N, C-alpha and C positions, 0 to 999 in steps of 0.2 A: 212390574220388573225393570224398567227407564229408573227409580231411586236406589238399585241396587250395584249399578254399574259402577264401574271401577272411576276412581279423581282421575283426569287428565291432567290435568295442569291448574295450578294457587298462584292465589296476587299472593302476597306478601311484604311487610311495611315493617322492616328492622326487625326481618326471620317471624314475626307474627302474624299469621296464615291470615288472610282478611276477607279475601276469594277461592272456592272452591268449586269448579265445573265438574262435571260426572258425563263419559260418555261412552259410546259403543267406538273402537277403533278396529280395522283390519287392514290386513296387505297380502297380497297374491301375485305372486312375481310365476308367468305362464311357464305351466309344467313344473311346479314346486308350489311347496305346500305353505297356507296360510297363516300368517303371523296373526295374533286378535289378540285384546285383552279383555274379553269375556267372551262366551260360547256365541260362537258361526250360525248357530239351529236357532236364534234369537230372531224371530220376524220383526221388519218390520214396516209400517205404510209407506210406498215406493216416493209417492207427491211426484215432485215436478220431474226423478229421476229416471221416473220411467219413458219421460218425453221423444226421444229417440227412439224407441221400440213403436211410439204410438205412430211415429212420423215412418217409423220405414213399411208397420203395418195399413198405412195412410197409402201407400205407392203414387203419389203424386206426381212421380218423374219429369223432375225440373231439376236445373243447378244456376236457374238461375238467385241472387242473393238475398233477397227479399225471404226464398220459400223457407230461409235460416229462422223466419220471425216462429215457425211450424213448430219451433222444438227448442224456443227462446223462455224466460222466464222474463223475460225485458224488465225496464224502468221505466216506461213514455216517455224516453227523451226523443227531443225532434226526430233524431236518426229513426228511432225507432218508428214514431208516428209516419215518418218518412215510407220506410218500409211495408209497415201493417196498410197503408192507405194503396199500396199497389196490389194488396194480397186480396184486398176487401175487393177491389176492381176482378181480379180474376177468378175469387172463389164467387161472386156475382152474388153477394153477401154485405150487410153493414151491422151497423150497430138492433136494429131492429132483430135482425136473425141471431145473435148470438142469447146463450141462457149463461154467461159466465155472470159473477155480480160487477152493479155499478161500483167503480174503485176511482179515488188517487193514482197521480203515478207514485211510482216506488223510490224515484228522483222525486228527494227534498225542494230543492229548486222549484221543478215544474210543476212540482205541488204549492206550493208555496204561491206561486206567480199566479194561478190559474185561480186559484181562494182568494187572492186579492182584487182579480179582474173583475170575482162574481162570480164565477164559472160551477158549473156542476160537475158533478161523480160522472163518467161513461164507460160502456160495457168492455167498450173498446179501449180503456187508459188499464185494466185489468190486465195484471203481466202474465196472462194465461190468454192472451185475446188472440195472440197468433198461430195457438193450437185452436182454436173452437173455428179462425177463419181455414186450418189449413184442412180440419175434417168437411169444414160443408165445400171448398173444393175437393177433396176427394171422392164427397158423396155424387157430385155435377159431373165428376171424370169416372165414375163406372157406375151411373145410374141409379144411386142410390135414395132411399128416401132422405127429404133435407128438414121434417121438421121433428122428426124426432133422432137425428143425430146421436143426440148424447145420452139414449136409452139404451142399459145392455141390452136390451132384444136387438139391438140394431145389426146390420150386417157387419157395417164397420167396424165398431164394437167385439163383435165376432170379429173378424180379423185380429182387431187388436189381443182379443184371450188366448185364442189359436193361438199368434207368434210367440207372446210372452209365456206361455203357459210351453210351450215346446220347448222355446232358447233355456228358461227356468231348467227344466227336470225336475221342475217338483207340483204339487199341486198346491193351489193357488187360493187365495182369502180376495172376492174384490168389494170394494165399495166403494162408497160417491168420496170423492176429490170436493174441496172447497172450492173446487170453479165450477162443479156442476157433474163430469167425466168421472168414467168410471178409472177406477183405481186401484191398483193390486198391491197383497201384503203378501211380502215375502220375505226368507231367509237370509241373512248375508250370502249365505253359500249359494245359496242360489242364484242372488245376485253378482256376487262375482264372477259365479258362471254365464252367467248371458254378457260378461263384457267378456271373457275369453272368447267365446263364443266370434262375438264383435271381430275380434281382434285378427280371428284365424278365420272370417270370413272373404270369400270374393265373391261374393252377390257384387253387382252392377251399383244395386241401390243403397249398398252399405258404404264404397267406394265415393259417393257422390254426396253421403250425411259425411263422412267424414272431412270431405272438403268442403262443404257448406262452413260445418264447423272450424276448421283450424281456419279456411279466410275471413271470417266474419266473430272474432270474438264478444266485440262488445256491441255487437247485435244479441247474442244471447245473454248477457247478462244488462251491462252498462256501465256506469264511471261507479268506483269506489265498489263493484261488486265482486268479489273475491275469485269466481269463477273466471270471470274475464281480466280481471289482473294476474292471473296465473297464467292463461294462456298467452299473454304480453309481455308477460319477463320470461318464458321459453316458446318462444313462437314455434312453431312446425311439429314441436316435443310434446306437449300434454293436449289430450278432451279433460276438461272441466265441467262439472254442472252442479249448481247448488238445486236444494231442494227447500222445501218453506219445513219450519220447526226447528231449522238446525243441521240437516242433511247436506252433506255433500260427497262426491265421487272423483275421482282422479284417473286419468288411464296414461302410460307413457306409449308412446311412441318413439325406439331408439333410432338410431342411422342401420341401419340394414346393412354395411359395411362394418360396421364395432362387433356383433357379437353381442351386443348389447339385449337380453331380455327385454318384454313388453312387462308391465305392472300393474296392478289396479289398486287405487285406495279407501279403501269406502269411512265416514266418518258420519257417526251421527249424535251431536253437542246434546243431552237431557235437555239443557236449560230452554230449548230450543234457538231464535234463526236468533246469530250477530255474528257478521261477517268476520270481526276479529276474534272471536272466539273460535271461528269453525279454522281460519288458519293457526294459530295457536294450539287446536286441536290437531287438524297434520300434522304441525309440528313436533307434535309431544311423541305420534304417531312412529315418525320417523326417529325421532333422536332413540324410543325406545329400540327401535327396528333395526339403527344401528349397534345398538350394545348386543346386541345379539346375533350377528354379523356384518357384512359388508354389505351398504346401500348401489345399487346399481348409478353408476355414472349420471341419467337423469334424475333419478331421485333423491344427489347428492345436492346437486344443482340445485333442484327447487328448494331441498334443505335450508341450502345455503340464503334464495332468496327468502324465505320466511323469515329467518333470524333477520336478516337486515330488516324488515317488517317492524320487528320490536317495538322501536321508539315509538312508534303511532301506535300502536297496540295495547304496550302497558300501559295502565294508568301512571304517572309522574310519582315521584316519591317510593312506588309501587319496587318490586323486585318480582321476575317470573320463577314460580317452582315448577320442578316436571320429573315425574318419577324416573328412579323409585325417591319418594322422599326420607326422611329421615325422622 
């Protein structure tokens, strides 16, 4: 199905297309219809986009900044390592307890420095290690078994299934993610529904999650990570989360006095992960939505920021082409 998705944008040289990037994009304003370029019944494996709900199901009950690593996809930069060390102490777990793969840092400078020093990959450096430590902390908190925390039959994973299934409102398929933990496949409609319920929730745990997210944008991703960049560009106004293999979700948080409604954007780039391509795909979505009607103030400001990034994202001597294509 991915190979049949519409083209989101192209790079062209003197009008001759050289690169074409396909994918799925969708936008839903609270209480409104969904705008999309393909059928929103199409299922996708949620990957790291599911982390906020895994964090909620774990219910670790803390507001300290290092808990943000529990739903981060970190780049293993120094700030991430410092937070992971604290989380490791709080969880009573370390390298030997994790089942995520050994990894180099996603941050290229940190990775090169480690290799030059002759150091080895570790599990703590994996971008999902914070989620694994958070789950081990939850197991201690709830008196669940530790050694099988990743098993589909584990009581913590059952809590995740129940929460996500209830909030998505559809029957889900579950798989094992590349980090070793269960992950769901759901429709785009189901995922947008998850966000709408999160936005309307009065649960104090949800409020704590949002506060952690907004206050620690660089812990969630890292330097040159699109989700972190977007949250810093529009501080306090959006939540953003990247997922592996070309996934991105954005949720706007309007000023309560403005009358603006919240909105959720979903992006899946069929070619896989590339921060520049994710940003251009999001721009393509917003530009298409703008042609069919107006954007909210937050979405328009987001669109303007993405336009300002084109010099960095569009290769030299090429031009960006967005739908509709001539």
